[in-house]
C-alpha positions in Angstrom: 18.1 -12.6 -55.1 17.1 -12.1 -58.8 14.4 -9.9 -59.6 12.1 -7.5 -58.3 13.2 -8.1 -55.0 9.4 -6.1 -53.5 7.7 -8.9 -55.9 10.0 -11.4 -54.6 9.7 -10.6 -50.8 5.8 -10.1 -50.9 5.6 -13.7 -52.5 7.5 -15.0 -49.4 5.4 -14.2 -47.1 3.1 -17.0 -47.0 6.1 -19.4 -47.4 7.9 -17.4 -44.4 4.6 -17.9 -42.4 4.3 -21.9 -42.5 8.3 -22.0 -42.1 9.0 -20.3 -38.7 8.5 -22.6 -35.9 6.2 -22.0 -32.6 8.9 -22.3 -30.3 11.2 -19.8 -31.6 7.8 -17.2 -32.3 6.9 -17.6 -29.0 10.0 -16.8 -27.3 10.1 -14.0 -29.5 6.7 -12.5 -29.1 7.1 -13.0 -25.2 10.5 -10.8 -25.4 8.9 -7.8 -27.3 6.3 -8.3 -24.4 8.8 -8.0 -21.5 8.2 -11.2 -20.0 11.5 -12.7 -20.6 13.6 -9.4 -20.4 15.3 -10.6 -17.2 18.2 -12.7 -17.9 19.3 -12.7 -14.3 16.2 -15.5 -13.7 14.0 -13.5 -11.7 11.9 -12.7 -15.0 9.1 -16.0 -16.4 10.0 -18.1 -18.6 9.4 -16.3 -22.2 9.8 -20.0 -24.4 6.2 -20.7 -23.1 4.8 -17.2 -23.3 3.8 -17.0 -19.8 2.5 -14.1 -17.4 2.8 -12.4 -20.7 2.3 -8.6 -18.7 5.5 -8.9 -17.1 6.9 -5.6 -17.8 3.6 -3.9 -19.0 4.1 -1.0 -17.0 7.5 -0.2 -19.1 6.0 2.9 -20.7 9.2 2.8 -23.1 8.6 -0.1 -24.3 11.3 -2.6 -25.8 13.8 -1.0 -28.2 14.4 -3.4 -31.6 17.0 -3.5 -34.1 16.0 -5.2 -36.9 18.5 -6.0 -39.9 17.5 -6.3 -43.0 13.8 -5.3 -42.9 13.2 -5.8 -46.6 9.0 -4.6 -47.2 8.8 -4.9 -43.3 7.1 -8.3 -43.6 7.6 -9.5 -39.6 6.3 -6.1 -38.5 3.2 -6.8 -40.8 2.8 -10.2 -39.1 2.9 -8.9 -35.5 0.3 -6.1 -36.6 -2.3 -8.5 -38.3 -1.9 -10.9 -35.4 -2.4 -8.1 -33.0 1.3 -8.3 -31.2 2.6 -5.1 -32.1 4.4 -4.2 -29.0 5.0 -0.6 -27.2 8.5 1.4 -28.0 10.6 2.1 -30.9 12.0 -0.4 -33.8 14.5 0.3 -36.2 14.3 -1.1 -39.4 17.2 -1.4 -41.9 18.0 -2.2 -45.0 20.1 -1.4 -47.9 17.3 -1.4 -50.4 15.9 2.2 -50.2 12.9 0.9 -52.7 12.0 -2.4 -50.7 11.9 -0.5 -47.4 10.0 2.6 -48.7 7.8 0.0 -49.8 7.6 -1.6 -46.9 7.1 1.5 -45.0 4.0 1.9 -47.2 2.1 -1.0 -46.8 2.5 -0.7 -43.1 1.4 2.1 -42.9 -1.9 1.1 -44.5 -2.5 -2.0 -43.1 -2.1 -0.6 -40.0 -4.9 2.2 -40.8 -7.1 -0.6 -42.0 -6.2 -2.4 -38.6 -7.8 0.7 -36.7 -4.2 2.3 -35.4 -3.4 5.8 -35.4 -1.1 6.6 -38.3 1.2 9.5 -37.4 4.0 10.2 -40.2 7.1 12.0 -38.4 10.0 12.2 -41.4 11.6 8.8 -41.5 9.5 8.0 -38.5 5.5 6.2 -38.4 4.1 6.4 -34.9 1.7 3.6 -34.8 -1.0 4.5 -31.7 -2.8 1.3 -31.0 -7.1 1.6 -31.1 -7.2 1.0 -27.5 -4.7 4.0 -27.3 -2.6 2.0 -24.4 0.1 1.2 -26.7 2.3 3.4 -29.1 4.8 1.9 -31.3 7.8 4.2 -33.4 9.2 2.7 -36.4 12.0 4.2 -37.6 13.3 3.6 -41.4 17.2 3.6 -42.3 18.6 3.1 -45.0 21.7 1.5 -44.8 24.6 -0.9 -43.7 22.6 -2.2 -40.7 26.0 -3.1 -39.5 27.2 0.5 -39.5 24.0 1.3 -37.9 24.9 -1.5 -35.2 28.4 0.0 -34.4 26.9 3.3 -33.3 24.7 2.0 -30.9 26.3 -0.5 -28.5 24.0 -1.7 -25.9 21.1 0.5 -26.9 19.1 -1.8 -27.8 16.7 -4.4 -26.3 16.7 -7.2 -28.8 18.6 -7.6 -32.4 16.1 -8.8 -35.0 17.1 -10.5 -38.1 15.1 -12.8 -40.5 16.7 -14.5 -43.2 19.4 -12.5 -42.8 22.2 -14.0 -40.3 23.6 -15.8 -43.3 24.6 -13.1 -45.3 27.2 -12.6 -42.7 30.1 -14.5 -41.5 29.7 -15.5 -37.8 31.7 -13.0 -36.4 30.0 -10.1 -37.9 26.5 -11.8 -36.5 28.2 -11.8 -33.0 29.3 -7.6 -33.6 25.8 -7.0 -34.8 24.6 -8.4 -31.8 26.7 -6.2 -29.7 23.8 -3.6 -30.3 21.7 -5.3 -28.0 22.2 -4.9 -24.2 24.0 -7.5 -22.2 20.9 -8.8 -20.8 19.3 -8.6 -24.6 18.1 -11.0 -27.1 18.3 -12.4 -30.6 15.7 -13.5 -33.0 17.4 -15.3 -36.4 14.2 -17.2 -38.1 15.0 -18.5 -41.3 18.6 -18.5 -41.4 19.3 -21.1 -44.4 21.6 -23.7 -43.0 23.2 -25.4 -46.4 20.2 -28.0 -47.6 18.4 -27.3 -51.0 16.1 -29.8 -52.6 14.1 -29.4 -55.9 11.8 -32.5 -57.2 11.1 -34.5 -59.0 14.6 -35.6 -59.3 17.1 -34.1 -62.5 20.2 -36.3 -63.2 22.1 -33.2 -62.9 20.7 -31.8 -58.9 23.1 -32.6 -57.1 26.1 -30.9 -59.6 23.7 -27.4 -59.4 22.7 -27.4 -55.7 26.6 -28.2 -55.2 27.6 -25.3 -57.3 25.0 -22.9 -55.6 25.8 -23.8 -52.2 29.7 -22.8 -53.1 28.5 -19.6 -54.2 27.2 -19.1 -50.2 29.2 -18.0 -47.8 30.4 -20.8 -45.4 28.5 -23.2 -47.9 24.9 -22.1 -46.7 26.0 -24.2 -43.1 25.2 -20.6 -41.0 22.6 -21.4 -38.7 25.0 -24.4 -37.3 28.1 -22.4 -37.5 26.0 -19.7 -35.8 24.8 -22.2 -33.0 28.0 -23.6 -32.4 29.7 -20.3 -31.8 27.1 -19.1 -29.1 27.5 -22.5 -27.6 31.4 -21.6 -27.3 30.2 -17.7 -25.6 28.7 -19.7 -23.4 25.2 -18.5 -24.0 23.4 -21.5 -26.6 20.1 -20.4 -28.2 17.3 -21.4 -25.9 15.4 -22.3 -29.1 17.1 -23.8 -32.1 14.3 -25.4 -34.7 13.9 -26.2 -37.9 12.1 -24.1 -40.1 12.0 -25.2 -43.7 10.7 -23.2 -46.8 8.6 -26.0 -48.7 6.9 -24.9 -51.6 4.6 -27.5 -53.9 2.0 -27.0 -56.1 -1.8 -26.8 -54.9 -2.9 -29.8 -57.1 -4.7 -27.3 -59.6 -1.7 -26.6 -61.6 -0.7 -23.7 -59.8 0.7 -22.6 -56.3 -0.6 -20.9 -53.4 -0.9 -17.3 -53.2 1.9 -15.8 -55.4 4.3 -18.5 -54.6 5.0 -19.4 -58.1 6.7 -15.7 -58.3 8.9 -17.0 -55.3 9.6 -20.3 -56.8 10.8 -18.3 -60.2 12.9 -15.9 -58.2 14.5 -18.9 -56.7 15.4 -20.6 -60.2 16.4 -17.3 -61.4 18.7 -17.2 -58.6 20.3 -20.5 -58.5 21.1 -20.6 -61.9 22.7 -16.7 -62.2 25.1 -18.3 -59.3 25.6 -21.1 -60.9 26.5 -19.3 -64.0 28.6 -17.2 -62.2 30.9 -20.0 -60.5 31.2 -21.5 -63.8 31.4 -24.9 -61.9 28.5 -26.3 -64.7 28.5 -26.9 -68.3 26.4 -24.1 -69.9 23.9 -26.4 -71.8 23.9 -29.1 -69.0 22.6 -26.0 -66.7 20.5 -24.8 -70.0 18.8 -28.2 -69.5 18.3 -27.8 -65.9 16.7 -24.8 -66.0 14.1 -25.5 -68.9 13.1 -28.6 -67.2 12.3 -27.0 -63.7 11.0 -23.8 -65.7 8.5 -26.5 -67.6 7.8 -28.3 -64.1 7.0 -24.6 -62.5 4.9 -23.7 -65.5 2.4 -27.0 -64.7 2.6 -26.9 -60.7 4.8 -29.6 -60.6 7.6 -28.1 -59.2 8.3 -28.8 -55.1 11.5 -26.7 -53.5 12.9 -27.4 -49.5 15.3 -25.0 -48.3 16.7 -25.8 -45.0 16.3 -23.1 -42.1 16.7 -22.5 -39.1 15.1 -19.9 -36.4 17.7 -19.2 -33.7 16.5 -17.5 -30.3 18.7 -16.8 -27.6 20.4 -14.2 -25.4 22.9 -12.4 -26.5 26.5 -13.3 -25.6 
């Protein structure tokens, strides 16, 4: 994305929260609790979240690898909902600045929530207020594909939010090999090749078509991944729509800091299309000017088609 990545990721948090599918979120959280860890069928049904205490006696807890952790928005949402697991969480991102921002925010929010927070170099220990659970969070700057290659089968699950569409399907499957054979994956907010702006503009189709043309697989990552999982004999347990939808609040503005989110989206679309050179400069400049004026008035609406995928590692 173009612009300040920390500001963008923080502005995206309310957009992300609205977009997540309930079914994928429930399956993911059941897996974190251990209720859905037995892939052989002896465990409870993690998709509905029943029997959440299935592995509560496992003092080691769950081990999770998160790709593209950013400002730790997913961990912070689990913290806010009282759903942090016991175990170890390895948060990986290539951008050290956003990862540091995420670590600092997670630490501050955990302290405010009553958690004991113990720093250990690149790791922090989060001790639950009741003293019964500890999550060890390790922050690692680097390419998650390399981290995964060094940890073949070491994790219970792999998480990648708004990230899987940045890789080819074969790279995603390789990343998932960091999970054990009975492990799981959670790929929420994976873009699936649909972008809409409104009110309509005469060159929307040309701009959006060019924008998608700059993406790997033209942005159809979720569909392609779902197909690959099915071909491998392990179709997603959950494959649900999870669209980003941003629109004005009716008072000339946007909820929370979502105007910042939209501004970065516009900048990114324009920069990508400019680089491709598929739309005349004057036409693109007019499109941008119109969209920025609508954004300033709180009139611009944006939809990005995403899917939440959760399932067993093929």
